[in-house]
N, C-alpha and C positions, 0 to 999 in steps of 0.2 A: 706304406713302406715298399720300396722298390725290391722286387724279387732278385735273389742272388743268381748270377749266371751259373749254369750247370757246367761242371768241369768235364771235358771230353779229351782223352789222351789217345792219339793214334800211335800204335806200336808197329814198327816194321824193322827190316834189317836183313842181313844175310842169313840164308838157311844154315842152321847149325850154330848160330851166334847166341841163341838163348831166348828166342821169342816165346816159346811155349812155357819156359820157366818163368819168364816175366809175367805173362798173362795169368798163370796159375797163382803166382804170388800176389798179384793185384787182387785176384778174387779172394784170397785168404785174408787180406787186410781190409776187405769190405767194399771193394769196387765191384760194380756190375761189369761183366766181361763178355765179349763176343770175339771169337777168333775166325780168321779167314772170311771176313765179311766184305762184300763188294762195297767200296766207298760210294759208288753211285747211288746206293740205296740208303745211305746214312740218314738222309733227311726223313725218309719214311720211318726209320728206326727211332729217331729223336722225337717224331711227332706221335708215336704210339703211346696211348695213355697207360699209366701204371696199372697193374692188376690190383683188384680190391684188397688182396691179402697183404699188400705192401704198407697199408695205413699211411699213405702219402709220403712214405720215406723214399726219397729219390737220390740214391747214391751216385757218385761220379762214375763215369762210363769209360772203360778202356776197350778199344777196338783194335784187334790184330789183323794185319794183312801183309802179304809179301808177294813175291813173283809168281806164286802158285794160285793166287786169288783170281777168281773170274774177273775179266775186264781190266787186268793189270796193265796200265799204260802210265808210266811215271809223269809225263808232261800233263796229261789230262787229270791225273790225280792231284797234282799240285794246284792246278786251276780250280779243282773242286774244293780243295782244302781252303784256298784263298776265299772262295765264295762262302764257305761255312763260317769263316772267321769274321765275316761282315755282320753276322747275326749276333746282336748284343745279348741274346739269351744264352749263348754258349761261349765258354772259354776253351778254345780249341788249341791243343799243342801236339807236337809230334816227337816221339822218342825213336831214335835209330840205334839198333844194336849192331855193332861192328866187330870184326875179328880178323886177325891176320890169315893169309892164305895157308901158311904152314900149319897153324893150329887147327883150322877148319879141316884140312886134309887129315890131320892126326885124329880128329874126332870122328870123321867118317870112317877112317880105317879101323879104329877101335870098336865102334858100334856095328861095323859091317853093313851100315846102311848105304844106299845109293843116293847120290845127290839128285834132287828132284829135276834138275835141268841137265843131268848127264847120266841118264839111266843106262845107256849102252856105251858110255865113254868114261875115261878117267875122271875122278871127282874134281881135279884141278881145273879141267876145262869148264865144267859147270860153274865152279866158283868164280872163275875169271869172267864168264859171260854174265852171271848174276851181278857181280860187282859193277860191271859197266852199266847194266840196266838200272841199278839202284843209285848210281852216283848222283843224279839230280835230287833224289829224295834225301840223300845224306847231306847235301849242301843246304837243303831247305829245312832240315830238322832243327827243332828248338834245343834238343838235348841229344848228345851222342854218348853211349856207353860202350867202351871197348872191352869186350869180354875175353880177350886173348889170354890174360893171366888170371882170370877169375874162375873159381870153381862154381858149381851150381849153388852151393851154400853162400858163397861170396856174393853172387849176383842177387840171390834172394834178399840178403841183408842190405845190399845197396838199394834195391827197389823199395824195401820197407822203410829205409831211412828217407828216401827221396819223396815217396808218395803216400806216406802214412796219413790216414784220415784222422782228424782230431778226435781224441777220446776213443778211438777204436784200436789203439795199439795194445790195450790191456788184454792179457790172456783171460778168456772166459773160463771160470771154474764151475764145474757141475759136481755137486756132492750128492751121491745116491746112497740112501739107506736100503738095506736088504737083509734077508735072512739066509745064512749059510745052508740051512736045511732045505732051502728051495733053489739052491744052485747059485753060482756066481754070475753077476751081471757081465755083459759084454763090454769090451773097450775100457776097462778100468786101468788107469795109469798108476794110481797110488791106492793102497788098500790098508785100512785100519780095522783090526779085529777087536771089538769091545765086549766080547763074551766074558771077560774077566770081571766085569762090573756086576753088582747085585742085580738079579733078574726079577723084575716086577711081576712076571708071569705067575710066580709061585705065591703071590699075595692075592687071596681071593677077592679083595676089594679093588685090585688094580688089573687083574687078568684081562678083563674085557675093555680096558682103556688102552690108550696108545701113548707114545712118547710126546704127543702134542698136548696131553693133559697135564695141568700143573701138578697134580698129585703124583703122577708118574715121574715127572722131572725132579720133584723134590726127593722122591725115594732114591732115584739113581744118583743124584748129586750128594747124597749122604754117605755114599760108599767112600771109605778112607782113601782109596786110590784115585778117586775121581778128579780132584783138583790138580794133582800132579800130572796125571795122564793127559788131561785137557791142555794144560800148559805146554807139555812136550809136543802134543799133536800140532798146536798152533805154531809153536816155534819152528817145527820142521817145515810146515807149509809156508810160513812167512819167509823161510830161507830158500825153499825150492821153487816156489812159484815165480819169483823174479828171474831165476835161472832159466826156467822154461820160457818165459817171455823174451829174454835176451836171445834165446836160441831160435825164436820165431815160431814157437808152438802156440797156435791160436786157441786151442782148447785143451784143458786138463780135466780128466774125470777122476774124482776121488770117491772111492767106495768105503762105506762105513757098515760093517757087518756085525750082526748079533745072531742069535739062533733062529728066531722066527721072523725078524724084520719088522716088528711092530712097536717095540718099546725102547730098548737101549740105543739101537742104531738110529732110530728116528730122532730121539732127543739129542744125541751127540751131533748128528748131521745139522740139525737146526741151530744148535749152539755154536758150532764151528762156522757155519755160514754167517751168522749174525756178527760174530767177532771179526771174521775176515773182511766182511763188508765194511765194518766200522774202521778197519785198518786200510781201506782204500782199494780192496780187491773186488773184481766183478764176479759175484757168485749167484748161482741158482741151486735150488734144492729139489730133488725128486725122491719120493718114497715108493719103492717098487712094490713092497709087500704090505703097505699100510692097510689096505682093504682086504687082505687075506684073512681067512677064518682062523681064529686061534686053535691050534691043534696040540693037545697035550702029548700025543704020540711023537711029535717032532721034538718036543722039549724034554720029555722024560728020559730019552736016551742019554742026555747030557746033564741030567739033574744032579747037582752036587750034594754032598753031605751037608745037612743044615739048609740054609736058605741062600747060599752063595752059588752062583751058577753060571755056567756057560751053557 
């Protein structure tokens, strides 16, 4: 079977037109990215073997360069790109980011940054010189995106639409179980507190087990509030996750908390992940406190009357 050609996208354009945003977005959607890379060295880059940690996964490559890149000579660059395109192992294309002079001047004025080609002169002089320098590359480019009327979010959305890798557009959902008594996890986007469910810790036969054990799961699922709560959790996530995906959020971290982080939160995290995966979402589960030692001191402060507990 003939190997598929590796996709390589060369990204260039006027300073301030959005190259950095484009490169960062390409990375977010799964491309390997290198910015300000001398094109004369691209053959060496393409010939470099993948690290062993990649498991032979070779994503498409985006290379950014502009007038600040070492060895920048448009005519020679075009000749080098033509040479690269003769190699059947690679599918080489060029994206050029354009913008009007007035808008570029406005952006430099608002950010108070100096134009890289006019450090001691007005920005408009650097813009005019760079536009003249880059004109051959603009004529050569396979795709031109004019960012004059695009916000940063607009450009990100355009890049995502244009260059999304198959099956990588899904938001990755990480569900983390944890114990409130041991502190909140970092970087949680959505938090569900399941301390209202019956607590298996207070059953001597279940205390040393975890939410991964069938007996514990059966105990938790017998709580009268369980089915309704799980249904509402799932409905909320199925509503919100596509919204996050449309907004370009690559990762969503969902926290499921109980008191100690070994029973209720573990079971609920596993059940939610399974149901969301069956609904077509990309989910992974981590259990922060699964291996933690059961500590009655942490539980007893919140022990309820009877056997119901948070």
